[in-house]
C-alpha positions, 0 to 999 in steps of 0.5 A: 320271177327269179332274182336275175329277172327282177334285177334286170326289170328293176334296173331298166325301170330305174334307168327309165325313171332317171331319164324321165326326171332328167328330161323333165328337169331339162325342160325347166330351162326351155324358155316357153316351158319355164314361163308356163311352169312359173305361171303354175306356181300358186300366188299363195306359194310365191315368195315375197319378191326376193325369189321370182317364180322363174327362179323357182322353176330353175331350181326345181329343174336342177332338183329333177336333174340331180335326183334323176342322176342320183338314182343312177349311182348306187351310193346316192340312190337311196337319198336321191329317191327320198329327195325325189319323193319329197320333191314330188310332194313339194311341186304338187300344189303347183300341179293342183293349181294348174288343174283348177285352172285348165282354161289357162294351162290346157294340156298341162293341167291334168285333172286333180285326181288322176294327177294325184294318183299319178304322183303317188304311183310315181313316188312309189316307183321312185322308192322301189328303184331307190331301195331295191 
């Protein structure tokens, strides 16, 4: 693959990943989705009452939107990529909790191993589009 083709593929991939993060972030503000995501936060990760799980959902939504937008602008691309990888690691316990409680979360409860593999692949793709 020549460098022009690689740049085009990378740009398209960067836009797709950014749009996906932005869309997922916006979804954090849809009331029904937000309530479900709040329920996915494991009890052992819930703050001591000063910050509600719903507030954490809103904060993570803002993080996803900011990270997605950051990938689109070259001055912020690398820091956004690193921040999104940290973000993916931070939200993984909620996804793992949902995976253990499939009867409660239905389709959102992707089984643990496929979710882990997906998170790793997504993190690798984020770093690829952030650093190249």
